[in-house]
N, C-alpha and C positions, 0 to 999 in steps of 0.2 A: 240148143241151149247154150248160152254164153257163159260158160263156167270158167273160172280162174283156177289155176293150180295153187292151192293154199298150202304154204309151207309154215304157217304160224305154229308156235309151240302149244298154244292152247288159250282159249278154245280153238280146237283144231278141226280140220276137215272130217266130214262124215261120209259114209257110203252113200252114193247117190240113190241106190234102191230104198234105203231106209228113209231118206228125205222125200222121195217120191211117194212112198206109202203114207207118210204123215201128210203130205200135201192133199192126197186123195181122201184121207179120212178125217181131216180137221172139221169140215162142216157137218158130217153125219157119220160118226164112228159106231161100228157094229150095229147099225140100223137103230140107234137110239134116238136119232134126231138131234144129237148134241156132239160136241167134240169131247175127247178124253179129258181136256182141261176143264170142261164144265161138269164132269160127272163126279158123283160122290165117291170118296175113297172107301166107302162101306158097301158099294154096290158089287153085285155078283160079276157084272161086266168088268169092273176095274180089277177085281180078284183075279181074273184070268191073266191080266197083264202083269200085276204085281208078283204072283207066284210063278207065272210063266218065266219072267225074267230071273227070278231067284233060281228056278230049276235049271234053266239054261246055263247060268253061271256055274252051278255046281256040276253039271254035266260036262261042260267044256274044260273045266279044271280038274275033273275027276275027283271031286271031294268026297270023303268018307262021311259016315253018319255022325261023326263026332265034330263036324264043322257046320257052321251056320252062316248063311249070307244075310247081311243087313244093309239096308238102304238108309243112310243118315244125311244130315245136312251140316253146313258150315265148312265144307271143303277139307282137304287133308290137313290144313292148318289147325283145324279144331282137334284133329286127332293127336297133333303134337302134344296137346294138354290132356286129352282124355285117356290116353294110354297110361301115362304115369299116375294120374289120379285114380284109376281103377286098378292098377297092378303093382305099384310100388308100395310096399307096406311101410308103416311108421318105423322110421329109423333105418330103412333099406335104401337100396340104390339100384340103378340099372346101368348096363353098359351100352354105349353108342359107338358105332364106326362112323367117323367123320369123313364124308367124301366131298364136302362142300355145299354151300348154298342151302339146300333143303335140309340135309342132315344137320347142318349147322344151326338153322332155325329150330328144328326139333329138339336139339340139345338145350338151346336157350330157354324154350317153353318148359321143358322138363325140369329144369333147374329151379323154376319158379315154385314147382311142386315138391320136389325132393332132390336127392343127390343123383346126378347123371354123370358118370365117368366116361371119358374118352378112352376107349379100349384099343383103338387103332385110328390113324389118320394119314391121309396123304397130303396134308397141308404143306409140309416142307418142300414137296415137289410141285406146289401150285395146283394141287388137286387134279393133275394130269393123268392120274392112274387110280386104279382100285387097290387098296392095300392087300398084300398077300396074307394068307392065314398065318404064316409064320410070324407076322408082325403083330399079331393080336396079343393083348395082355388082359385076359378075361378074369373077372372076379367069379370064382365058383359060386358065390352066394348071391350074385346078381339076380334081380327079379326077372329080367329078360335081356336079350341082346338085340339091339335095333340097327337095321341097315336100311339104306335108300338104294333101290336096286338100279335106278337110272337117273343121272343128273342132266336135266334138260339144258342147263346153262353150260356146263363144263364139257358135255359131250362124252361122258363116261358111263360104263354099264358093267354090272356083274355078269359074268358069263359062267361062273360057277359060284353057287352059294356056299357059305362057310359052314363047316361042321362045329357046332358049338356044344355038342354033348346034350346033356339033359336040360340045359337051360332053355327056356322058351325063346324061339326065334320070331321076331317081329320085323315086318318089311313094309316100308312105304313103296308101293309099285305104281304110283300114280301115272307115270309116264311110259310104263312098258308092260302093264299087265295084259295078259293074253297075246303077247307078241310071239310066244312059242310055248311048247309044252313044258311044264315044270311039274315037280313033285310038290303041289301045294299043301299036301297033308303034313309035311314036315314043319310047317309054320303054325305057330300058335295064333298069330294074328296077321293079316294082310289087310292093308287099306289103300284106297286109290280114289282120287278125284276122278270123275268119269270124263272130264272134258278134254282129255288128250287122246285116249284110245278106245273108249267104249260108249261115248255119248255126249250130250251137251253139259254145260255147267249147271250146277244146281243140285246134284246128288253125288254123294260119296259112298263108295262101296267098301264095306268092312266084312272080312271073312274071319270068323273067330272060332277057336276051338272051345267046344261046349264044356269040356272037363276043366279047362283052364279058367273059363268064365265063372265056374262055381267058386273059384278062390278069390274072385275080385273083391275089392273094398266095398263095404256096404254103406258107410256113412257119407254119402254123396248127394248133391242136388239131383232130383229125379232125371232131368234130361241129360246129365252127364254120366249116367250109369249105363253101361252096356246091357245090364240085366234088364233094364226097363224096355229097351227096344227088342231085345231077343225074346222076351216073354210075349211080346204082341206082334211078332214078325214084322217089325218096322212100321206098325200101324197104331202105335201109342198115340201119336199126334198125326196131323194131316201130313203125308209125305209129299214130295215134289212129283206129283203124278205124271206130269207131261214128260219130265226128264226121265223118269223110270220107263215110261212107255217107249221113249226113243232108245234107251238102253236095250229094251226088249227087241226092238226092230234091228238094232246094230248086232246083238248076239245071234239072232236068227241068220243075219247075213254072214256072220263069222262061221257059223255052222255049215251054211250052204257052200262056203269057200273051201271046205275040207277040214273045218275046225282048226285047232292050234297047230297041227302039222302043216296045213295048208298056209296058215299065216306065217309060219317060220320060213317056209320055202320062198314065199312072196317077199318077205322082209329082208331076208339075207340077200336076195338077188338085187334089191333096191340099194341096200347099204354097199354091197361090194361094187356096184356100178359107180357110185359117187367116189368111194375111196380109190377105185381104179383110175378115175380121171386124175386125181391127186397124184397118183403114181406116174401117170403120163406126163404131167406138168409139174415135177417136183420143185422147180425154182419159182413157180408162180402160185400154186395152191399148196399151202402148208397146214396140215392138221397137227395141232399141239398135243393131241392125246397119244399116249403110248399105244402101239398097235393092239396089244392083247386087252386093252381096256376101252377100245372104241365102241361107241353106241351105234346100234342099228335103228334107233328111234330118232336121235338128234345128232346130225353130223355137222361138225363144226370145222371152220377153216379160216385162215388169214390170207390175204393177198399182200403184194409187195409194199403197198402204201394204203393209208386210210382213204386217200383220195380215189384210188382204184377201187376199194371196197365200196365207197359211196356210189361211184359210177356203175359198178356191177349191180348193186341193188336197184338203182334207178332204171337201168336198161332192162333188167329182169322184170320189173313191174310193168314196163311198156310192153314187154313180151307176154303179159298175162300170167306172171308168177309173183305171188305176194308172200311176205313173211320171211324174207331171206336175210334181213338184217340181224346180226348177232345181238344177244342181250346186252343192255346198256352197260352192265357191270364188267364185261369182257370185250366188248366189240367184236370185230370181224364179221363173219357170215355164218349163218346156220340154216340148215334145212331139216325141218322136223318131218319125218317120213313114216308116221304112224300106220297102223293097220289099214286105214282107209285111203291113204294116199295111193292112187293107182300106179302101177309100174310105168305106164305111159307118161305120167307126169315126171317121174324120175329120169326117164329116158330123155325127155324134152329138156330137163334141167342139165343133164350131163352133156348133151349136144351144145347147149348154150354155153356151158362153161368151156368147152373146147374152143368155140368160135371166139369167145371173149379173150382167152389166153392167146390165140394166134393173133388177134387184132391189137392186143395191148401188151404182149409180152416183150 
C-alpha cells in the first residue's frame, strides 16, 4: 500500500485498521446489504454503533454515572457559542484562560452572548507557554472556567490541569483528547472536534456533567440546547452516522493498543524523539515553546531562514511526508503526531531532519 506519512493538523491521519475495516464494510455492513451511510439512524444495527461508540468513550475516559457522551455537529467552533448560551445566566459571566488562537476565538464568540473575562493569558509572551496557576485571577462567581488543553498552532499543551475549586471546569480538548489518561470526571464539560485525534470531520464529541446540565438555561432555540440532545442520546435529529461509525472503529483500535496508558507511552516516545532532534541540532532547529509547555500532539519548530523552511517542506513531500508546513499565521514547520501517527512515521521524520540539518547546516 502506497501510504504517505500524514502530519496534517486536521483532518488528520487515522489508524490503518480502522480505515481497512471501513473499506471492507462499506458495500455490505453487518450483512444488511447496505453501507452504514445508507442505514437509518433509527435501526437496531445503527444503535449498536451509536451506543457502542458512546460506551467506549466512557470506558476509555473512566467516566462516572454523572457524565454523558453526546455526538453533535458544527465542530468545536459551534461549542464556542453553545457553552455560554447554555450556562452563563443573565447578568453573569465566565472566566477564560487565553492561550492563543482557539481560546481567543472562544472568548470572542462568548462575548457575543455574555461577559467573558480573561482570567489568565500568555499573550505578553507570544503564547509560547501555558499560564501558571499563580497567574490566574478568577471570579468566584463565574459560571465556569474555560481552558483549551492543546494549541495546534502555537504548539503548547497543558500537562497539569488547574484547580479552580467549586467552579465548573470546561475544556476544549479537540486536539489532544484521549492522548493520555486524565481524570475526566473533574470537568463539567469537555468538547472536541473528532477530526484530529478520534475520527473524521463531521462529528463533535461533548462530555457533559448531568447534574450541571440540570442548571442550564432553558430559553434557547431547540438545537442549541444541550438538554435537547442529552434527552435523546444525540438522536433528536439525524446524526453524522458514518463519522460516528469511524469514531467507534478508532476507539476500538485505541482500546486494543492498551487504552490511554498505551496511547501515552506511544505519544511521549514520538514527541521526545522530535524534541530530541532539536536538542541535537540547536542552531538549526529551534522550538519557540517553553519546554514545560511543549505539546506532544503538535510539535513546532523554526529553521534558520524561511527559504530553508520551504526547502524542508518540499523535500519532505518528495520523501512522502505531507503536512509539515506551519500554520500560515505563525510560519515555520509543524508535525502533528496524534494518536494514529505510527512511531515509524516519526522515526522516519526524525532521520530526515538529521540528514537535512547535516546537508544544509
